[in-house]
KEKE-3310 file (N, C-alpha, C; in steps of 0.2 Angstrom, whole numbers, plus 5000, padded with zeros to 4 digits):
npx = (4998:4991:4980:4963:4953:4940:4932:4926:4913:4916:4912:4913:4927:4930:4924:4930:4944:4941:4937:4949:4958:4953:4954:4968:4973:4967:4974:4988:4990:4996:5010:5011:5009:5021:5030:5028:5031:5045:5049:5047:5055:5070:5079:5082:5075:5066:5071:5072:5060:5053:5057:5052:5038:5036:5040:5030:5019:5022:5023:5012:5001:4993:4982:4986:4993:4984:4979:4971:4966:4954:4954:4963:4955:4943:4950:4956:4946:4942:4955:4963:4953:4953:4966:4967:4956:4959:4971:4967:4958:4967:4976:4968:4966:4979:4983:4974:4978:4991:4989:4990:4986:4989:4996:5012:5029:5034:5022:5015:5022:5021:5007:5005:5011:5004:4991:4995:4997:4984:4978:4984:4978:4966:4970:4977:4971:4967:4979:4986:4978:4980:4994:4995:4988:4995:5007:5017:5017:5004:4989:4977:4961:4953:4949:4940:4942:4955:4953:4944:4953:4963:4956:4951:4963:4970:4961:4951:4960:4971:4970:4976:4990:5006:5004:5012:5023:5016:5012:5025:5028:5017:5017:5030:5028:5017:5021:5032:5026:5015:5022:5032:5024:5018:5030:5035:5024:5024:5035:5032:5025:5009:4995:4985:4976:4964:4970:4984:4983:4981:4993:5002:4997:4999:5013:5018:5012:5018:5031:5031:5026:5036:5047:5041:5041:5055:5058:5050:5052:5061:5054:5042:5047:5050:5038:5030:5036:5034:5020:5018:5020:5032:5041:5053:5053:5046:5046:5048:5061:5071:5069:5073:5087:5090:5087:5096:5109:5109:5106:5111:5112:5105:5095:5085:5079:5072:5060:5059:5059:5047:5039:5041:5038:5025:5020:5026:5021:5008:5006:5004:4993:4984:4983:4979:4966:4960:4960:4952:4940:4937:4935:4924:4915:4914:4908:4896:4892:4892:4881:4870)
npy = (5025:5037:5035:5037:5052:5049:5033:5026:5017:5002:5003:5017:5019:5010:5016:5028:5024:5019:5029:5037:5029:5028:5041:5043:5034:5039:5050:5046:5035:5033:5033:5021:5012:5014:5010:4997:4992:4995:4986:4974:4974:4967:4972:4985:4994:5003:5013:5027:5038:5049:5046:5033:5036:5044:5034:5025:5032:5036:5024:5017:5024:5037:5033:5021:5023:5022:5010:4995:5001:4999:4988:4992:5002:4996:4988:4997:5003:4992:4988:5000:5003:4992:4993:5004:5002:4990:4993:5002:4993:4982:4989:4993:4980:4976:4985:4982:4969:4970:4979:4993:5010:5019:5022:5015:5017:5004:4997:5003:4999:4985:4984:4990:4981:4969:4973:4975:4962:4957:4965:4960:4948:4953:4960:4952:4945:4956:4963:4954:4953:4966:4967:4959:4966:4977:4974:4975:4965:4960:4953:4954:4963:4967:4967:4957:4948:4943:4938:4927:4919:4916:4908:4898:4891:4889:4887:4893:4896:4900:4914:4918:4918:4923:4927:4925:4933:4945:4946:4949:4961:4970:4969:4974:4987:4993:4992:5001:5012:5016:5015:5025:5036:5037:5040:5052:5061:5062:5070:5082:5099:5101:5103:5118:5123:5118:5119:5118:5105:5098:5100:5094:5080:5078:5079:5069:5058:5058:5056:5044:5036:5036:5030:5018:5013:5012:5002:4991:4990:4980:4968:4971:4971:4957:4952:4957:4951:4937:4937:4940:4929:4922:4907:4906:4913:4910:4909:4921:4924:4916:4922:4935:4933:4928:4939:4948:4942:4940:4952:4962:4971:4983:4981:4976:4987:4992:5003:5011:5025:5030:5023:5028:5042:5041:5034:5041:5056:5051:5043:5053:5060:5049:5049:5062:5063:5052:5055:5067:5063:5054:5064:5071:5061:5058:5070:5068:5056:5060:5068:5060)
npz = (5074:5085:5099:5096:5100:5104:5104:5090:5081:5072:5058:5055:5055:5045:5033:5033:5030:5017:5009:5010:5004:4991:4987:4987:4977:4965:4963:4962:4954:4940:4944:4950:4940:4933:4942:4943:4930:4930:4940:4934:4924:4917:4909:4910:4902:4906:4914:4925:4930:4923:4910:4908:4909:4898:4888:4889:4886:4873:4866:4869:4872:4881:4889:4894:4905:4915:4914:4921:4932:4937:4945:4956:4961:4965:4974:4983:4992:5001:5005:5010:5020:5028:5032:5040:5049:5054:5060:5071:5078:5081:5089:5100:5105:5108:5118:5128:5130:5135:5145:5145:5143:5133:5117:5113:5106:5102:5103:5093:5081:5082:5081:5069:5060:5062:5058:5044:5040:5041:5032:5020:5016:5011:5000:4990:4979:4971:4969:4962:4950:4946:4943:4932:4923:4921:4916:4902:4893:4894:4888:4892:4893:4904:4921:4925:4914:4917:4930:4927:4919:4927:4937:4929:4925:4937:4947:4961:4972:4965:4964:4975:4973:4977:4990:5001:4998:4998:5011:5017:5011:5015:5029:5033:5027:5034:5047:5047:5043:5052:5064:5062:5060:5073:5081:5074:5076:5090:5091:5086:5088:5097:5087:5085:5078:5064:5052:5056:5061:5049:5042:5051:5051:5037:5036:5045:5039:5027:5029:5036:5026:5017:5024:5026:5013:5010:5018:5012:4998:4992:4994:4988:4974:4972:4974:4963:4953:4956:4955:4942:4935:4932:4933:4939:4950:4966:4980:4993:5000:4993:4980:4982:4984:4972:4963:4968:4966:4952:4946:4954:4969:4969:4961:4968:4972:4962:4953:4964:4965:4958:4966:4979:4977:4975:4987:4998:4998:4996:5007:5016:5011:5013:5027:5030:5024:5030:5044:5043:5039:5049:5060:5055:5055:5068:5073:5068:5075:5088:5089:5089)
capx = (4994:4989:4974:4958:4950:4935:4932:4920:4911:4920:4909:4916:4934:4931:4922:4936:4949:4940:4938:4956:4962:4951:4957:4975:4974:4965:4979:4994:4990:5001:5016:5011:5010:5028:5034:5027:5035:5052:5051:5046:5060:5076:5084:5083:5072:5061:5075:5070:5053:5050:5058:5047:5031:5037:5040:5024:5014:5023:5023:5006:4996:4992:4977:4990:4995:4978:4976:4971:4965:4948:4956:4965:4949:4939:4954:4958:4942:4943:4962:4964:4948:4956:4973:4966:4952:4963:4976:4964:4956:4973:4978:4964:4967:4986:4983:4971:4982:4997:4987:4992:4981:4991:5001:5020:5032:5034:5015:5013:5025:5018:5000:5005:5013:4998:4986:4998:4996:4977:4977:4987:4973:4961:4972:4981:4968:4967:4986:4988:4975:4983:5000:4994:4985:5000:5013:5017:5015:4998:4984:4970:4957:4950:4950:4936:4945:4960:4951:4942:4958:4967:4952:4951:4969:4973:4956:4950:4966:4975:4969:4980:4997:5010:5002:5018:5027:5012:5013:5031:5027:5012:5019:5035:5026:5013:5025:5036:5022:5012:5027:5035:5019:5018:5036:5036:5019:5026:5041:5030:5020:5002:4992:4980:4970:4963:4976:4990:4982:4981:5000:5005:4995:5003:5020:5019:5010:5023:5038:5029:5025:5043:5050:5038:5043:5062:5058:5047:5053:5063:5048:5037:5050:5049:5030:5028:5039:5030:5013:5018:5019:5038:5042:5059:5052:5041:5046:5051:5068:5075:5068:5077:5094:5091:5088:5103:5114:5109:5105:5114:5108:5101:5089:5079:5075:5069:5054:5059:5058:5040:5035:5042:5035:5018:5018:5028:5015:5002:5005:5002:4986:4980:4982:4975:4959:4957:4958:4947:4934:4935:4933:4918:4910:4914:4903:4889:4890:4891:4875:4865)
capy = (5030:5038:5033:5042:5055:5045:5027:5026:5011:5000:5006:5024:5018:5007:5021:5033:5021:5018:5036:5039:5025:5029:5048:5042:5030:5043:5055:5043:5028:5032:5031:5014:5008:5015:5006:4989:4991:4995:4980:4968:4974:4965:4974:4992:4998:5008:5017:5034:5039:5053:5042:5028:5038:5046:5028:5021:5036:5037:5018:5013:5029:5040:5029:5015:5025:5021:5003:4991:5005:4996:4983:4996:5006:4991:4986:5003:5004:4987:4988:5005:5003:4987:4995:5009:4999:4984:4996:5004:4987:4978:4994:4992:4973:4975:4989:4978:4963:4972:4983:5000:5015:5023:5018:5017:5016:4997:4994:5006:4995:4979:4985:4991:4974:4965:4976:4974:4955:4957:4968:4956:4943:4956:4963:4948:4944:4962:4965:4949:4955:4973:4966:4956:4971:4983:4971:4977:4959:4958:4953:4955:4969:4970:4963:4951:4943:4941:4933:4921:4915:4913:4903:4892:4888:4887:4887:4899:4898:4903:4921:4920:4918:4928:4928:4925:4939:4951:4947:4952:4968:4974:4969:4979:4994:4995:4993:5007:5018:5018:5016:5031:5041:5038:5044:5059:5065:5064:5075:5089:5103:5099:5108:5122:5124:5113:5119:5115:5098:5095:5100:5088:5074:5077:5078:5062:5053:5058:5053:5037:5033:5036:5025:5011:5012:5010:4995:4986:4989:4973:4963:4973:4969:4950:4950:4959:4945:4931:4937:4941:4922:4919:4901:4907:4917:4907:4911:4928:4925:4914:4927:4941:4931:4927:4945:4952:4938:4940:4959:4966:4973:4989:4978:4975:4994:4994:5006:5014:5032:5031:5021:5033:5048:5039:5032:5047:5060:5047:5042:5060:5060:5044:5051:5068:5061:5047:5059:5072:5059:5052:5069:5072:5055:5059:5075:5065:5051:5063:5071:5055)
capz = (5075:5092:5101:5095:5105:5106:5100:5085:5079:5066:5052:5053:5053:5038:5028:5032:5026:5011:5006:5010:4999:4984:4985:4985:4971:4959:4962:4962:4950:4935:4947:4952:4933:4931:4947:4941:4924:4932:4944:4930:4918:4919:4904:4911:4897:4909:4919:4925:4931:4918:4904:4908:4908:4891:4884:4889:4882:4866:4863:4870:4873:4888:4893:4897:4912:4919:4913:4927:4938:4940:4951:4962:4964:4969:4980:4988:4997:5006:5007:5015:5025:5032:5035:5046:5054:5058:5065:5077:5082:5084:5094:5106:5107:5111:5124:5133:5131:5139:5151:5145:5141:5128:5112:5114:5100:5101:5101:5086:5076:5082:5079:5061:5057:5062:5053:5038:5039:5040:5025:5015:5014:5007:4994:4986:4972:4967:4967:4956:4944:4944:4940:4926:4918:4921:4913:4895:4889:4895:4883:4895:4892:4910:4927:4924:4910:4921:4935:4924:4916:4933:4940:4924:4925:4944:4953:4965:4976:4961:4965:4981:4971:4980:4997:5006:4997:5000:5018:5019:5009:5019:5036:5034:5026:5039:5053:5046:5042:5058:5069:5061:5062:5081:5083:5072:5079:5097:5091:5084:5093:5097:5083:5089:5073:5059:5047:5059:5062:5043:5041:5055:5048:5030:5037:5048:5034:5021:5032:5037:5019:5014:5028:5025:5006:5010:5021:5009:4991:4990:4995:4982:4968:4971:4974:4957:4948:4957:4953:4935:4932:4931:4937:4942:4957:4969:4987:4994:5002:4987:4975:4984:4983:4965:4960:4970:4963:4944:4943:4958:4975:4967:4957:4973:4973:4955:4954:4971:4964:4957:4972:4985:4975:4976:4994:5002:4998:4996:5014:5019:5008:5016:5034:5031:5022:5035:5050:5042:5038:5056:5063:5052:5057:5075:5075:5067:5080:5094:5089:5089)
cpx = (4992:4982:4969:4955:4944:4933:4925:4919:4915:4918:4912:4923:4935:4929:4927:4942:4948:4940:4945:4960:4960:4954:4964:4976:4972:4971:4986:4995:4995:5008:5017:5012:5018:5032:5034:5031:5042:5054:5051:5052:5067:5082:5085:5080:5068:5065:5073:5063:5050:5051:5053:5040:5031:5036:5033:5019:5015:5022:5016:5000:4995:4987:4981:4992:4990:4975:4977:4969:4958:4949:4958:4959:4945:4943:4955:4953:4943:4950:4964:4959:4951:4962:4971:4962:4955:4968:4973:4961:4961:4976:4975:4965:4974:4986:4979:4975:4988:4995:4989:4986:4982:4996:5008:5023:5032:5027:5013:5016:5022:5010:5000:5007:5007:4992:4989:4996:4988:4975:4979:4982:4967:4963:4975:4978:4968:4974:4988:4985:4978:4989:5000:4992:4991:5006:5012:5015:5008:4993:4977:4967:4954:4951:4946:4939:4951:4958:4948:4948:4962:4963:4952:4957:4972:4968:4956:4956:4971:4975:4974:4988:5000:5008:5007:5022:5023:5012:5019:5030:5023:5014:5025:5033:5022:5016:5029:5032:5019:5017:5031:5030:5019:5024:5037:5030:5021:5032:5038:5025:5013:4999:4986:4974:4969:4968:4982:4989:4983:4989:5004:5004:4999:5010:5022:5017:5015:5029:5036:5029:5032:5047:5048:5041:5050:5062:5056:5048:5056:5058:5043:5040:5048:5042:5028:5030:5035:5023:5013:5018:5026:5039:5049:5058:5045:5040:5050:5059:5073:5075:5073:5085:5095:5092:5094:5109:5115:5109:5109:5109:5103:5095:5083:5076:5073:5062:5053:5057:5050:5036:5035:5038:5027:5016:5021:5022:5008:5000:5002:4994:4981:4978:4978:4967:4956:4955:4953:4940:4932:4933:4926:4913:4909:4909:4896:4887:4889:4884:4869:4863)
cpy = (5031:5036:5038:5045:5052:5039:5028:5019:5009:5003:5012:5023:5015:5012:5026:5031:5020:5024:5038:5035:5027:5036:5047:5039:5034:5048:5052:5037:5028:5030:5024:5010:5009:5011:4999:4988:4991:4988:4974:4968:4972:4968:4982:4996:5003:5012:5024:5035:5043:5049:5037:5030:5040:5040:5025:5025:5036:5030:5015:5018:5031:5036:5023:5017:5023:5014:4999:4995:5003:4992:4987:5000:5002:4989:4991:5003:4998:4987:4993:5005:4998:4989:4999:5006:4994:4987:4998:4998:4983:4983:4993:4985:4973:4980:4985:4972:4965:4977:4990:5004:5019:5019:5020:5015:5008:4994:4997:5001:4988:4979:4986:4985:4970:4967:4975:4966:4954:4959:4964:4951:4946:4958:4958:4947:4950:4964:4960:4951:4962:4972:4963:4961:4976:4980:4972:4971:4956:4958:4953:4962:4972:4965:4956:4945:4940:4936:4927:4916:4912:4907:4897:4888:4885:4886:4893:4901:4901:4911:4923:4919:4924:4931:4929:4931:4945:4952:4951:4960:4972:4974:4974:4986:4997:4996:4999:5013:5020:5019:5023:5037:5043:5042:5051:5064:5067:5069:5082:5092:5101:5105:5111:5123:5118:5113:5116:5107:5094:5094:5095:5082:5073:5076:5071:5057:5052:5054:5046:5033:5032:5030:5018:5009:5009:5003:4990:4985:4983:4968:4964:4970:4962:4948:4952:4953:4939:4931:4938:4934:4919:4913:4901:4910:4914:4909:4917:4928:4922:4919:4933:4939:4931:4934:4949:4949:4940:4947:4964:4969:4978:4987:4977:4982:4997:4997:5010:5022:5033:5029:5026:5040:5047:5039:5037:5052:5057:5045:5048:5061:5055:5046:5057:5066:5057:5051:5064:5068:5056:5058:5071:5067:5056:5064:5072:5060:5054:5066:5066:5054)
cpz = (5083:5093:5099:5101:5108:5102:5096:5083:5073:5059:5050:5051:5046:5032:5027:5029:5019:5007:5005:5004:4992:4982:4983:4979:4965:4958:4960:4957:4945:4938:4949:4946:4932:4936:4945:4935:4925:4935:4939:4925:4920:4914:4904:4905:4899:4914:4919:4925:4925:4911:4903:4906:4900:4886:4884:4885:4875:4862:4863:4871:4880:4892:4896:4904:4917:4918:4919:4933:4941:4946:4957:4965:4968:4975:4985:4994:5003:5009:5012:5021:5030:5036:5041:5051:5058:5063:5071:5081:5085:5090:5101:5109:5111:5118:5130:5135:5136:5145:5151:5142:5135:5123:5113:5107:5098:5099:5095:5081:5076:5079:5071:5058:5057:5058:5046:5036:5038:5034:5019:5012:5010:5000:4988:4979:4968:4965:4961:4950:4941:4940:4933:4921:4917:4917:4905:4891:4889:4889:4885:4894:4899:4915:4927:4920:4913:4926:4933:4922:4922:4936:4936:4925:4932:4949:4957:4969:4972:4962:4971:4979:4974:4986:5001:5005:4999:5007:5020:5017:5014:5027:5037:5032:5032:5046:5053:5046:5049:5064:5068:5062:5069:5083:5081:5075:5086:5097:5089:5089:5092:5093:5087:5084:5068:5054:5049:5059:5055:5041:5045:5052:5041:5031:5040:5043:5029:5023:5033:5031:5016:5017:5027:5018:5006:5013:5016:5002:4989:4989:4989:4975:4967:4970:4967:4952:4949:4954:4945:4931:4931:4935:4940:4949:4960:4976:4988:4995:4996:4982:4976:4983:4976:4961:4961:4966:4955:4942:4948:4964:4973:4964:4962:4975:4966:4957:4961:4970:4963:4963:4978:4983:4976:4984:4999:5003:4999:5003:5018:5017:5012:5023:5035:5029:5027:5041:5049:5042:5045:5060:5061:5055:5065:5077:5074:5072:5086:5095:5089:5097)
residu = (UNK:UNK:UNK:UNK:UNK:UNK:UNK:UNK:UNK:UNK:UNK:UNK:UNK:UNK:UNK:UNK:UNK:UNK:UNK:UNK:UNK:UNK:UNK:UNK:UNK:UNK:UNK:UNK:UNK:UNK:UNK:UNK:UNK:UNK:UNK:UNK:UNK:UNK:UNK:UNK:UNK:UNK:UNK:UNK:UNK:UNK:UNK:UNK:UNK:UNK:UNK:UNK:UNK:UNK:UNK:UNK:UNK:UNK:UNK:UNK:UNK:UNK:UNK:UNK:UNK:UNK:UNK:UNK:UNK:UNK:UNK:UNK:UNK:UNK:UNK:UNK:UNK:UNK:UNK:UNK:UNK:UNK:UNK:UNK:UNK:UNK:UNK:UNK:UNK:UNK:UNK:UNK:UNK:UNK:UNK:UNK:UNK:UNK:UNK:UNK:UNK:UNK:UNK:UNK:UNK:UNK:UNK:UNK:UNK:UNK:UNK:UNK:UNK:UNK:UNK:UNK:UNK:UNK:UNK:UNK:UNK:UNK:UNK:UNK:UNK:UNK:UNK:UNK:UNK:UNK:UNK:UNK:UNK:UNK:UNK:UNK:UNK:UNK:UNK:UNK:UNK:UNK:UNK:UNK:UNK:UNK:UNK:UNK:UNK:UNK:UNK:UNK:UNK:UNK:UNK:UNK:UNK:UNK:UNK:UNK:UNK:UNK:UNK:UNK:UNK:UNK:UNK:UNK:UNK:UNK:UNK:UNK:UNK:UNK:UNK:UNK:UNK:UNK:UNK:UNK:UNK:UNK:UNK:UNK:UNK:UNK:UNK:UNK:UNK:UNK:UNK:UNK:UNK:UNK:UNK:UNK:UNK:UNK:UNK:UNK:UNK:UNK:UNK:UNK:UNK:UNK:UNK:UNK:UNK:UNK:UNK:UNK:UNK:UNK:UNK:UNK:UNK:UNK:UNK:UNK:UNK:UNK:UNK:UNK:UNK:UNK:UNK:UNK:UNK:UNK:UNK:UNK:UNK:UNK:UNK:UNK:UNK:UNK:UNK:UNK:UNK:UNK:UNK:UNK:UNK:UNK:UNK:UNK:UNK:UNK:UNK:UNK:UNK:UNK:UNK:UNK:UNK:UNK:UNK:UNK:UNK:UNK:UNK:UNK:UNK:UNK:UNK:UNK:UNK:UNK:UNK:UNK:UNK:UNK:UNK:UNK:UNK:UNK:UNK:UNK:UNK:UNK:UNK:UNK:UNK:UNK:UNK:UNK)
# end
């Protein structure tokens, strides 16, 4: 992202990211359920986004498309808040470190990657619980039940299963997302009205979300399998090789269509809501 017009306190960045994250998840969550089902499926029973949705609804009921949403809702606020706040804070850090006043393409990528690593430590427990609830074989009824089972069997650190693969997933997505936003925004004409600004943000965020998804889907596939509990998948790189060898390279992009349908437009929604909230908070802060 480009440098803000005026630096705002951390709390405003955090709140804007939280509001953006919850807005995105409320709109896009069913596609996340479809994505997870396809990534966990090694029999191709859930091929096709529309087919998968129909299969879930007919066999398990419409509400199943929203099962496990409590974990993402609770996760989205700290997750997206951390994403944007960390990106802004790391951006300030790197600009000071390298003695530059504006964000460059390489700094945008570095900042995004570091923000993604920071975000990973916040989201792992929520992602683990969400995956276990979204799995068709799941016998759990809610996130508290899942959390208690994990802690009972593996201790508190068990909630961080899949941390390494989550780091790969978030570092690549954030680097692609924020790096692409910086590049695309620099190529577009400077908006003159609030409507034009919204359209620019929506375009930049959607392209960034799509590019980030292309980069990180293989890591997301193995992360889902690692967190689902299979003992065959433990570390990211060996898991990538196993999936490619046994199911073909294309299997590393299972769930790509629902994922990109979510995170392409979803990335646009995130950026639009975030920047809108930041503009709102800026007017409040300047009146103090």
